PDBQT receptor file of N, H, CA, C and O in Angstrom, charges set to zero:
ATOM      1  N   MET A   1      46.652 117.184 111.413  1.00  0.00    +0.000 N 
ATOM      2  CA  MET A   1      47.401 116.066 111.958  1.00  0.00    +0.000 C 
ATOM      3  C   MET A   1      48.492 115.602 110.991  1.00  0.00    +0.000 C 
ATOM      4  O   MET A   1      49.629 115.369 111.401  1.00  0.00    +0.000 OA
ATOM      5  N   VAL A   2      48.151 115.470 109.727  1.00  0.00    +0.000 N 
ATOM      6  H   VAL A   2      47.228 115.659 109.393  1.00  0.00    +0.000 HD
ATOM      7  CA  VAL A   2      49.123 115.046 108.725  1.00  0.00    +0.000 C 
ATOM      8  C   VAL A   2      50.252 116.065 108.636  1.00  0.00    +0.000 C 
ATOM      9  O   VAL A   2      51.420 115.695 108.517  1.00  0.00    +0.000 OA
ATOM     10  N   ASN A   3      49.899 117.355 108.695  1.00  0.00    +0.000 N 
ATOM     11  H   ASN A   3      48.950 117.655 108.791  1.00  0.00    +0.000 HD
ATOM     12  CA  ASN A   3      50.900 118.410 108.630  1.00  0.00    +0.000 C 
ATOM     13  C   ASN A   3      51.876 118.301 109.799  1.00  0.00    +0.000 C 
ATOM     14  O   ASN A   3      53.083 118.467 109.622  1.00  0.00    +0.000 OA
ATOM     15  N   LEU A   4      51.357 118.024 110.982  1.00  0.00    +0.000 N 
ATOM     16  H   LEU A   4      50.376 117.889 111.126  1.00  0.00    +0.000 HD
ATOM     17  CA  LEU A   4      52.201 117.889 112.169  1.00  0.00    +0.000 C 
ATOM     18  C   LEU A   4      53.140 116.690 112.029  1.00  0.00    +0.000 C 
ATOM     19  O   LEU A   4      54.321 116.782 112.363  1.00  0.00    +0.000 OA
ATOM     20  N   LEU A   5      52.621 115.581 111.543  1.00  0.00    +0.000 N 
ATOM     21  H   LEU A   5      51.661 115.506 111.272  1.00  0.00    +0.000 HD
ATOM     22  CA  LEU A   5      53.449 114.395 111.354  1.00  0.00    +0.000 C 
ATOM     23  C   LEU A   5      54.532 114.635 110.314  1.00  0.00    +0.000 C 
ATOM     24  O   LEU A   5      55.671 114.200 110.486  1.00  0.00    +0.000 OA
ATOM     25  N   LEU A   6      54.183 115.323 109.242  1.00  0.00    +0.000 N 
ATOM     26  H   LEU A   6      53.258 115.676 109.102  1.00  0.00    +0.000 HD
ATOM     27  CA  LEU A   6      55.162 115.636 108.207  1.00  0.00    +0.000 C 
ATOM     28  C   LEU A   6      56.260 116.533 108.762  1.00  0.00    +0.000 C 
ATOM     29  O   LEU A   6      57.438 116.316 108.480  1.00  0.00    +0.000 OA
ATOM     30  N   LYS A   7      55.886 117.535 109.546  1.00  0.00    +0.000 N 
ATOM     31  H   LYS A   7      54.928 117.711 109.775  1.00  0.00    +0.000 HD
ATOM     32  CA  LYS A   7      56.879 118.426 110.149  1.00  0.00    +0.000 C 
ATOM     33  C   LYS A   7      57.803 117.657 111.088  1.00  0.00    +0.000 C 
ATOM     34  O   LYS A   7      59.011 117.894 111.094  1.00  0.00    +0.000 OA
ATOM     35  N   GLN A   8      57.252 116.742 111.880  1.00  0.00    +0.000 N 
ATOM     36  H   GLN A   8      56.270 116.550 111.875  1.00  0.00    +0.000 HD
ATOM     37  CA  GLN A   8      58.076 115.943 112.784  1.00  0.00    +0.000 C 
ATOM     38  C   GLN A   8      59.024 115.040 112.003  1.00  0.00    +0.000 C 
ATOM     39  O   GLN A   8      60.191 114.889 112.362  1.00  0.00    +0.000 OA
ATOM     40  N   PHE A   9      58.512 114.447 110.939  1.00  0.00    +0.000 N 
ATOM     41  H   PHE A   9      57.563 114.570 110.647  1.00  0.00    +0.000 HD
ATOM     42  CA  PHE A   9      59.349 113.604 110.083  1.00  0.00    +0.000 C 
ATOM     43  C   PHE A   9      60.482 114.408 109.470  1.00  0.00    +0.000 C 
ATOM     44  O   PHE A   9      61.633 113.970 109.468  1.00  0.00    +0.000 OA
ATOM     45  N   LEU A  10      60.157 115.590 108.947  1.00  0.00    +0.000 N 
ATOM     46  H   LEU A  10      59.222 115.946 108.948  1.00  0.00    +0.000 HD
ATOM     47  CA  LEU A  10      61.177 116.434 108.334  1.00  0.00    +0.000 C 
ATOM     48  C   LEU A  10      62.231 116.870 109.350  1.00  0.00    +0.000 C 
ATOM     49  O   LEU A  10      63.421 116.903 109.035  1.00  0.00    +0.000 OA
ATOM     50  N   LYS A  11      61.801 117.203 110.559  1.00  0.00    +0.000 N 
ATOM     51  H   LYS A  11      60.835 117.176 110.815  1.00  0.00    +0.000 HD
ATOM     52  CA  LYS A  11      62.752 117.584 111.606  1.00  0.00    +0.000 C 
ATOM     53  C   LYS A  11      63.728 116.452 111.896  1.00  0.00    +0.000 C 
ATOM     54  O   LYS A  11      64.926 116.681 112.060  1.00  0.00    +0.000 OA
ATOM     55  N   ALA A  12      63.209 115.233 111.959  1.00  0.00    +0.000 N 
ATOM     56  H   ALA A  12      62.235 115.048 111.826  1.00  0.00    +0.000 HD
ATOM     57  CA  ALA A  12      64.072 114.080 112.215  1.00  0.00    +0.000 C 
ATOM     58  C   ALA A  12      65.046 113.865 111.052  1.00  0.00    +0.000 C 
ATOM     59  O   ALA A  12      66.230 113.609 111.270  1.00  0.00    +0.000 OA
ATOM     60  N   GLU A  13      64.549 113.968 109.833  1.00  0.00    +0.000 N 
ATOM     61  H   GLU A  13      63.587 114.176 109.656  1.00  0.00    +0.000 HD
ATOM     62  CA  GLU A  13      65.399 113.810 108.658  1.00  0.00    +0.000 C 
ATOM     63  C   GLU A  13      66.484 114.894 108.608  1.00  0.00    +0.000 C 
ATOM     64  O   GLU A  13      67.632 114.620 108.258  1.00  0.00    +0.000 OA
ATOM     65  N   ILE A  14      66.109 116.113 108.960  1.00  0.00    +0.000 N 
ATOM     66  H   ILE A  14      65.177 116.336 109.244  1.00  0.00    +0.000 HD
ATOM     67  CA  ILE A  14      67.069 117.221 108.980  1.00  0.00    +0.000 C 
ATOM     68  C   ILE A  14      68.182 116.935 109.982  1.00  0.00    +0.000 C 
ATOM     69  O   ILE A  14      69.359 117.129 109.678  1.00  0.00    +0.000 OA
ATOM     70  N   GLU A  15      67.818 116.480 111.158  1.00  0.00    +0.000 N 
ATOM     71  H   GLU A  15      66.861 116.322 111.405  1.00  0.00    +0.000 HD
ATOM     72  CA  GLU A  15      68.816 116.202 112.188  1.00  0.00    +0.000 C 
ATOM     73  C   GLU A  15      69.748 115.076 111.763  1.00  0.00    +0.000 C 
ATOM     74  O   GLU A  15      70.958 115.158 111.974  1.00  0.00    +0.000 OA
ATOM     75  N   ILE A  16      69.193 114.025 111.168  1.00  0.00    +0.000 N 
ATOM     76  H   ILE A  16      68.210 113.958 110.998  1.00  0.00    +0.000 HD
ATOM     77  CA  ILE A  16      70.014 112.912 110.694  1.00  0.00    +0.000 C 
ATOM     78  C   ILE A  16      70.972 113.381 109.608  1.00  0.00    +0.000 C 
ATOM     79  O   ILE A  16      72.165 113.082 109.655  1.00  0.00    +0.000 OA
ATOM     80  N   LYS A  17      70.449 114.115 108.633  1.00  0.00    +0.000 N 
ATOM     81  H   LYS A  17      69.480 114.358 108.595  1.00  0.00    +0.000 HD
ATOM     82  CA  LYS A  17      71.276 114.596 107.519  1.00  0.00    +0.000 C 
ATOM     83  C   LYS A  17      72.366 115.531 108.027  1.00  0.00    +0.000 C 
ATOM     84  O   LYS A  17      73.501 115.478 107.554  1.00  0.00    +0.000 OA
ATOM     85  N   ARG A  18      72.028 116.390 108.990  1.00  0.00    +0.000 N 
ATOM     86  H   ARG A  18      71.106 116.434 109.375  1.00  0.00    +0.000 HD
ATOM     87  CA  ARG A  18      73.000 117.328 109.544  1.00  0.00    +0.000 C 
ATOM     88  C   ARG A  18      74.139 116.583 110.242  1.00  0.00    +0.000 C 
ATOM     89  O   ARG A  18      75.310 116.918 110.064  1.00  0.00    +0.000 OA
ATOM     90  N   ARG A  19      73.788 115.582 111.029  1.00  0.00    +0.000 N 
ATOM     91  H   ARG A  19      72.837 115.310 111.174  1.00  0.00    +0.000 HD
ATOM     92  CA  ARG A  19      74.829 114.820 111.740  1.00  0.00    +0.000 C 
ATOM     93  C   ARG A  19      75.750 114.090 110.776  1.00  0.00    +0.000 C 
ATOM     94  O   ARG A  19      76.967 114.074 110.965  1.00  0.00    +0.000 OA
ATOM     95  N   ILE A  20      75.174 113.486 109.745  1.00  0.00    +0.000 N 
ATOM     96  H   ILE A  20      74.186 113.498 109.592  1.00  0.00    +0.000 HD
ATOM     97  CA  ILE A  20      75.985 112.790 108.741  1.00  0.00    +0.000 C 
ATOM     98  C   ILE A  20      76.895 113.793 108.039  1.00  0.00    +0.000 C 
ATOM     99  O   ILE A  20      78.080 113.528 107.837  1.00  0.00    +0.000 OA
ATOM    100  N   MET A  21      76.341 114.937 107.670  1.00  0.00    +0.000 N 
ATOM    101  H   MET A  21      75.378 115.153 107.834  1.00  0.00    +0.000 HD
ATOM    102  CA  MET A  21      77.124 115.943 106.966  1.00  0.00    +0.000 C 
ATOM    103  C   MET A  21      78.310 116.411 107.814  1.00  0.00    +0.000 C 
ATOM    104  O   MET A  21      79.426 116.523 107.306  1.00  0.00    +0.000 OA
ATOM    105  N   TYR A  22      78.078 116.682 109.098  1.00  0.00    +0.000 N 
ATOM    106  H   TYR A  22      77.172 116.591 109.511  1.00  0.00    +0.000 HD
ATOM    107  CA  TYR A  22      79.169 117.128 109.970  1.00  0.00    +0.000 C 
ATOM    108  C   TYR A  22      80.244 116.056 110.120  1.00  0.00    +0.000 C 
ATOM    109  O   TYR A  22      81.437 116.359 110.140  1.00  0.00    +0.000 OA
ATOM    110  N   LYS A  23      79.807 114.795 110.226  1.00  0.00    +0.000 N 
ATOM    111  H   LYS A  23      78.838 114.549 110.210  1.00  0.00    +0.000 HD
ATOM    112  CA  LYS A  23      80.781 113.701 110.335  1.00  0.00    +0.000 C 
ATOM    113  C   LYS A  23      81.616 113.609 109.066  1.00  0.00    +0.000 C 
ATOM    114  O   LYS A  23      82.838 113.474 109.133  1.00  0.00    +0.000 OA
ATOM    115  N   LYS A  24      80.963 113.679 107.915  1.00  0.00    +0.000 N 
ATOM    116  H   LYS A  24      79.971 113.789 107.861  1.00  0.00    +0.000 HD
ATOM    117  CA  LYS A  24      81.690 113.623 106.642  1.00  0.00    +0.000 C 
ATOM    118  C   LYS A  24      82.623 114.823 106.502  1.00  0.00    +0.000 C 
ATOM    119  O   LYS A  24      83.747 114.686 106.017  1.00  0.00    +0.000 OA
ATOM    120  N   ALA A  25      82.160 115.995 106.926  1.00  0.00    +0.000 N 
ATOM    121  H   ALA A  25      81.248 116.106 107.320  1.00  0.00    +0.000 HD
ATOM    122  CA  ALA A  25      82.991 117.198 106.835  1.00  0.00    +0.000 C 
ATOM    123  C   ALA A  25      84.224 117.062 107.717  1.00  0.00    +0.000 C 
ATOM    124  O   ALA A  25      85.315 117.484 107.331  1.00  0.00    +0.000 OA
ATOM    125  N   LYS A  26      84.060 116.483 108.882  1.00  0.00    +0.000 N 
ATOM    126  H   LYS A  26      83.174 116.140 109.195  1.00  0.00    +0.000 HD
ATOM    127  CA  LYS A  26      85.198 116.275 109.784  1.00  0.00    +0.000 C 
ATOM    128  C   LYS A  26      86.209 115.330 109.152  1.00  0.00    +0.000 C 
ATOM    129  O   LYS A  26      87.418 115.537 109.258  1.00  0.00    +0.000 OA
ATOM    130  N   ASP A  27      85.706 114.290 108.492  1.00  0.00    +0.000 N 
ATOM    131  H   ASP A  27      84.724 114.122 108.406  1.00  0.00    +0.000 HD
ATOM    132  CA  ASP A  27      86.582 113.287 107.887  1.00  0.00    +0.000 C 
ATOM    133  C   ASP A  27      87.175 113.729 106.550  1.00  0.00    +0.000 C 
ATOM    134  O   ASP A  27      88.338 113.446 106.259  1.00  0.00    +0.000 OA
ATOM    135  N   LEU A  28      86.379 114.421 105.743  1.00  0.00    +0.000 N 
ATOM    136  H   LEU A  28      85.434 114.651 105.979  1.00  0.00    +0.000 HD
ATOM    137  CA  LEU A  28      86.781 114.712 104.364  1.00  0.00    +0.000 C 
ATOM    138  C   LEU A  28      87.084 116.188 104.088  1.00  0.00    +0.000 C 
ATOM    139  O   LEU A  28      87.749 116.514 103.105  1.00  0.00    +0.000 OA
ATOM    140  N   GLY A  29      86.596 117.077 104.955  1.00  0.00    +0.000 N 
ATOM    141  H   GLY A  29      86.056 116.813 105.754  1.00  0.00    +0.000 HD
ATOM    142  CA  GLY A  29      86.736 118.515 104.716  1.00  0.00    +0.000 C 
ATOM    143  C   GLY A  29      85.431 119.080 104.167  1.00  0.00    +0.000 C 
ATOM    144  O   GLY A  29      84.668 118.389 103.492  1.00  0.00    +0.000 OA
ATOM    145  N   PHE A  30      85.197 120.344 104.473  1.00  0.00    +0.000 N 
ATOM    146  H   PHE A  30      85.817 120.905 105.022  1.00  0.00    +0.000 HD
ATOM    147  CA  PHE A  30      83.916 120.970 104.123  1.00  0.00    +0.000 C 
ATOM    148  C   PHE A  30      83.693 121.136 102.621  1.00  0.00    +0.000 C 
ATOM    149  O   PHE A  30      82.550 121.263 102.181  1.00  0.00    +0.000 OA
ATOM    150  N   THR A  31      84.749 121.137 101.842  1.00  0.00    +0.000 N 
ATOM    151  H   THR A  31      85.677 121.035 102.199  1.00  0.00    +0.000 HD
ATOM    152  CA  THR A  31      84.579 121.366 100.395  1.00  0.00    +0.000 C 
ATOM    153  C   THR A  31      84.557 120.075  99.581  1.00  0.00    +0.000 C 
ATOM    154  O   THR A  31      84.474 120.124  98.354  1.00  0.00    +0.000 OA
ATOM    155  N   HIS A  32      84.627 118.936 100.237  1.00  0.00    +0.000 N 
ATOM    156  H   HIS A  32      84.694 118.896 101.234  1.00  0.00    +0.000 HD
ATOM    157  CA  HIS A  32      84.580 117.668  99.519  1.00  0.00    +0.000 C 
ATOM    158  C   HIS A  32      83.216 117.525  98.842  1.00  0.00    +0.000 C 
ATOM    159  O   HIS A  32      82.196 117.888  99.429  1.00  0.00    +0.000 OA
ATOM    160  N   PRO A  33      83.186 117.004  97.621  1.00  0.00    +0.000 N 
ATOM    161  CA  PRO A  33      81.917 116.873  96.887  1.00  0.00    +0.000 C 
ATOM    162  C   PRO A  33      80.830 116.112  97.655  1.00  0.00    +0.000 C 
ATOM    163  O   PRO A  33      79.654 116.460  97.550  1.00  0.00    +0.000 OA
ATOM    164  N   THR A  34      81.192 115.101  98.410  1.00  0.00    +0.000 N 
ATOM    165  H   THR A  34      82.147 114.818  98.496  1.00  0.00    +0.000 HD
ATOM    166  CA  THR A  34      80.207 114.360  99.190  1.00  0.00    +0.000 C 
ATOM    167  C   THR A  34      79.559 115.255 100.238  1.00  0.00    +0.000 C 
ATOM    168  O   THR A  34      78.347 115.206 100.446  1.00  0.00    +0.000 OA
ATOM    169  N   VAL A  35      80.370 116.067 100.889  1.00  0.00    +0.000 N 
ATOM    170  H   VAL A  35      81.355 116.108 100.720  1.00  0.00    +0.000 HD
ATOM    171  CA  VAL A  35      79.860 116.985 101.918  1.00  0.00    +0.000 C 
ATOM    172  C   VAL A  35      78.971 118.037 101.278  1.00  0.00    +0.000 C 
ATOM    173  O   VAL A  35      77.935 118.399 101.835  1.00  0.00    +0.000 OA
ATOM    174  N   VAL A  36      79.365 118.524 100.127  1.00  0.00    +0.000 N 
ATOM    175  H   VAL A  36      80.208 118.231  99.675  1.00  0.00    +0.000 HD
ATOM    176  CA  VAL A  36      78.550 119.507  99.410  1.00  0.00    +0.000 C 
ATOM    177  C   VAL A  36      77.206 118.895  99.024  1.00  0.00    +0.000 C 
ATOM    178  O   VAL A  36      76.174 119.558  99.124  1.00  0.00    +0.000 OA
ATOM    179  N   ASP A  37      77.209 117.646  98.587  1.00  0.00    +0.000 N 
ATOM    180  H   ASP A  37      78.048 117.107  98.506  1.00  0.00    +0.000 HD
ATOM    181  CA  ASP A  37      75.957 116.956  98.255  1.00  0.00    +0.000 C 
ATOM    182  C   ASP A  37      75.040 116.860  99.473  1.00  0.00    +0.000 C 
ATOM    183  O   ASP A  37      73.841 117.123  99.380  1.00  0.00    +0.000 OA
ATOM    184  N   TYR A  38      75.616 116.481 100.617  1.00  0.00    +0.000 N 
ATOM    185  H   TYR A  38      76.590 116.268 100.692  1.00  0.00    +0.000 HD
ATOM    186  CA  TYR A  38      74.817 116.410 101.844  1.00  0.00    +0.000 C 
ATOM    187  C   TYR A  38      74.267 117.786 102.212  1.00  0.00    +0.000 C 
ATOM    188  O   TYR A  38      73.123 117.905 102.652  1.00  0.00    +0.000 OA
ATOM    189  N   SER A  39      75.073 118.807 102.034  1.00  0.00    +0.000 N 
ATOM    190  H   SER A  39      76.002 118.711 101.676  1.00  0.00    +0.000 HD
ATOM    191  CA  SER A  39      74.634 120.165 102.341  1.00  0.00    +0.000 C 
ATOM    192  C   SER A  39      73.457 120.571 101.459  1.00  0.00    +0.000 C 
ATOM    193  O   SER A  39      72.504 121.186 101.937  1.00  0.00    +0.000 OA
ATOM    194  N   GLN A  40      73.521 120.234 100.194  1.00  0.00    +0.000 N 
ATOM    195  H   GLN A  40      74.295 119.735  99.805  1.00  0.00    +0.000 HD
ATOM    196  CA  GLN A  40      72.431 120.563  99.286  1.00  0.00    +0.000 C 
ATOM    197  C   GLN A  40      71.170 119.779  99.627  1.00  0.00    +0.000 C 
ATOM    198  O   GLN A  40      70.068 120.320  99.548  1.00  0.00    +0.000 OA
ATOM    199  N   GLU A  41      71.318 118.516 100.003  1.00  0.00    +0.000 N 
ATOM    200  H   GLU A  41      72.214 118.077 100.067  1.00  0.00    +0.000 HD
ATOM    201  CA  GLU A  41      70.167 117.718 100.419  1.00  0.00    +0.000 C 
ATOM    202  C   GLU A  41      69.548 118.301 101.691  1.00  0.00    +0.000 C 
ATOM    203  O   GLU A  41      68.327 118.328 101.844  1.00  0.00    +0.000 OA
ATOM    204  N   LEU A  42      70.406 118.765 102.596  1.00  0.00    +0.000 N 
ATOM    205  H   LEU A  42      71.398 118.743 102.471  1.00  0.00    +0.000 HD
ATOM    206  CA  LEU A  42      69.926 119.397 103.817  1.00  0.00    +0.000 C 
ATOM    207  C   LEU A  42      69.156 120.667 103.494  1.00  0.00    +0.000 C 
ATOM    208  O   LEU A  42      68.123 120.938 104.106  1.00  0.00    +0.000 OA
ATOM    209  N   ASP A  43      69.647 121.444 102.543  1.00  0.00    +0.000 N 
ATOM    210  H   ASP A  43      70.487 121.224 102.047  1.00  0.00    +0.000 HD
ATOM    211  CA  ASP A  43      68.943 122.661 102.121  1.00  0.00    +0.000 C 
ATOM    212  C   ASP A  43      67.534 122.337 101.619  1.00  0.00    +0.000 C 
ATOM    213  O   ASP A  43      66.580 123.046 101.939  1.00  0.00    +0.000 OA
ATOM    214  N   VAL A  44      67.408 121.278 100.842  1.00  0.00    +0.000 N 
ATOM    215  H   VAL A  44      68.183 120.702 100.582  1.00  0.00    +0.000 HD
ATOM    216  CA  VAL A  44      66.093 120.874 100.322  1.00  0.00    +0.000 C 
ATOM    217  C   VAL A  44      65.159 120.519 101.474  1.00  0.00    +0.000 C 
ATOM    218  O   VAL A  44      64.003 120.942 101.495  1.00  0.00    +0.000 OA
ATOM    219  N   LEU A  45      65.659 119.745 102.428  1.00  0.00    +0.000 N 
ATOM    220  H   LEU A  45      66.598 119.401 102.412  1.00  0.00    +0.000 HD
ATOM    221  CA  LEU A  45      64.841 119.366 103.581  1.00  0.00    +0.000 C 
ATOM    222  C   LEU A  45      64.427 120.594 104.395  1.00  0.00    +0.000 C 
ATOM    223  O   LEU A  45      63.277 120.703 104.820  1.00  0.00    +0.000 OA
ATOM    224  N   LEU A  46      65.365 121.512 104.609  1.00  0.00    +0.000 N 
ATOM    225  H   LEU A  46      66.300 121.424 104.264  1.00  0.00    +0.000 HD
ATOM    226  CA  LEU A  46      65.052 122.726 105.368  1.00  0.00    +0.000 C 
ATOM    227  C   LEU A  46      64.002 123.570 104.652  1.00  0.00    +0.000 C 
ATOM    228  O   LEU A  46      63.100 124.115 105.288  1.00  0.00    +0.000 OA
ATOM    229  N   ASN A  47      64.119 123.677 103.345  1.00  0.00    +0.000 N 
ATOM    230  H   ASN A  47      64.852 123.234 102.828  1.00  0.00    +0.000 HD
ATOM    231  CA  ASN A  47      63.131 124.436 102.575  1.00  0.00    +0.000 C 
ATOM    232  C   ASN A  47      61.753 123.782 102.657  1.00  0.00    +0.000 C 
ATOM    233  O   ASN A  47      60.743 124.474 102.788  1.00  0.00    +0.000 OA
ATOM    234  N   ARG A  48      61.708 122.456 102.580  1.00  0.00    +0.000 N 
ATOM    235  H   ARG A  48      62.528 121.893 102.474  1.00  0.00    +0.000 HD
ATOM    236  CA  ARG A  48      60.424 121.748 102.720  1.00  0.00    +0.000 C 
ATOM    237  C   ARG A  48      59.828 121.973 104.099  1.00  0.00    +0.000 C 
ATOM    238  O   ARG A  48      58.624 122.183 104.241  1.00  0.00    +0.000 OA
ATOM    239  N   TYR A  49      60.690 121.928 105.124  1.00  0.00    +0.000 N 
ATOM    240  H   TYR A  49      61.669 121.758 105.009  1.00  0.00    +0.000 HD
ATOM    241  CA  TYR A  49      60.203 122.144 106.487  1.00  0.00    +0.000 C 
ATOM    242  C   TYR A  49      59.643 123.556 106.651  1.00  0.00    +0.000 C 
ATOM    243  O   TYR A  49      58.567 123.739 107.220  1.00  0.00    +0.000 OA
ATOM    244  N   LEU A  50      60.369 124.544 106.155  1.00  0.00    +0.000 N 
ATOM    245  H   LEU A  50      61.243 124.395 105.692  1.00  0.00    +0.000 HD
ATOM    246  CA  LEU A  50      59.901 125.933 106.263  1.00  0.00    +0.000 C 
ATOM    247  C   LEU A  50      58.592 126.141 105.512  1.00  0.00    +0.000 C 
ATOM    248  O   LEU A  50      57.718 126.874 105.974  1.00  0.00    +0.000 OA
ATOM    249  N   LYS A  51      58.457 125.501 104.363  1.00  0.00    +0.000 N 
ATOM    250  H   LYS A  51      59.167 124.905 103.988  1.00  0.00    +0.000 HD
ATOM    251  CA  LYS A  51      57.212 125.608 103.596  1.00  0.00    +0.000 C 
ATOM    252  C   LYS A  51      56.049 125.011 104.386  1.00  0.00    +0.000 C 
ATOM    253  O   LYS A  51      54.952 125.568 104.386  1.00  0.00    +0.000 OA
ATOM    254  N   GLN A  52      56.276 123.893 105.053  1.00  0.00    +0.000 N 
ATOM    255  H   GLN A  52      57.168 123.440 105.053  1.00  0.00    +0.000 HD
ATOM    256  CA  GLN A  52      55.233 123.275 105.878  1.00  0.00    +0.000 C 
ATOM    257  C   GLN A  52      54.902 124.150 107.085  1.00  0.00    +0.000 C 
ATOM    258  O   GLN A  52      53.740 124.275 107.471  1.00  0.00    +0.000 OA
ATOM    259  N   ALA A  53      55.927 124.748 107.670  1.00  0.00    +0.000 N 
ATOM    260  H   ALA A  53      56.871 124.646 107.356  1.00  0.00    +0.000 HD
ATOM    261  CA  ALA A  53      55.714 125.594 108.840  1.00  0.00    +0.000 C 
ATOM    262  C   ALA A  53      54.883 126.837 108.473  1.00  0.00    +0.000 C 
ATOM    263  O   ALA A  53      54.057 127.291 109.265  1.00  0.00    +0.000 OA
ATOM    264  N   GLN A  54      55.104 127.373 107.287  1.00  0.00    +0.000 N 
ATOM    265  H   GLN A  54      55.774 127.004 106.643  1.00  0.00    +0.000 HD
ATOM    266  CA  GLN A  54      54.356 128.548 106.836  1.00  0.00    +0.000 C 
ATOM    267  C   GLN A  54      52.920 128.181 106.506  1.00  0.00    +0.000 C 
ATOM    268  O   GLN A  54      52.019 129.010 106.639  1.00  0.00    +0.000 OA
ATOM    269  N   ALA A  55      52.701 126.946 106.076  1.00  0.00    +0.000 N 
ATOM    270  H   ALA A  55      53.433 126.273 105.967  1.00  0.00    +0.000 HD
ATOM    271  CA  ALA A  55      51.358 126.515 105.696  1.00  0.00    +0.000 C 
ATOM    272  C   ALA A  55      50.449 126.285 106.900  1.00  0.00    +0.000 C 
ATOM    273  O   ALA A  55      49.225 126.273 106.770  1.00  0.00    +0.000 OA
ATOM    274  N   SER A  56      51.049 126.106 108.056  1.00  0.00    +0.000 N 
ATOM    275  H   SER A  56      52.043 126.116 108.161  1.00  0.00    +0.000 HD
ATOM    276  CA  SER A  56      50.215 125.826 109.235  1.00  0.00    +0.000 C 
ATOM    277  C   SER A  56      49.877 127.080 110.003  1.00  0.00    +0.000 C 
ATOM    278  O   SER A  56      49.184 127.014 111.018  1.00  0.00    +0.000 OA
TER     279      SER A  56
């Protein structure tokens, strides 16, 4: 149950981070440091999600 809740939480966080990143990229450009930071944070979330998915 905890694993399922964590996966759902991570999915929501990933979607939020992705939307923010795309908005920032549209406004600032894909190579702007802020957009790169969001991209790296998104990578961390995706890796955590994949690790949880493999554990179940």
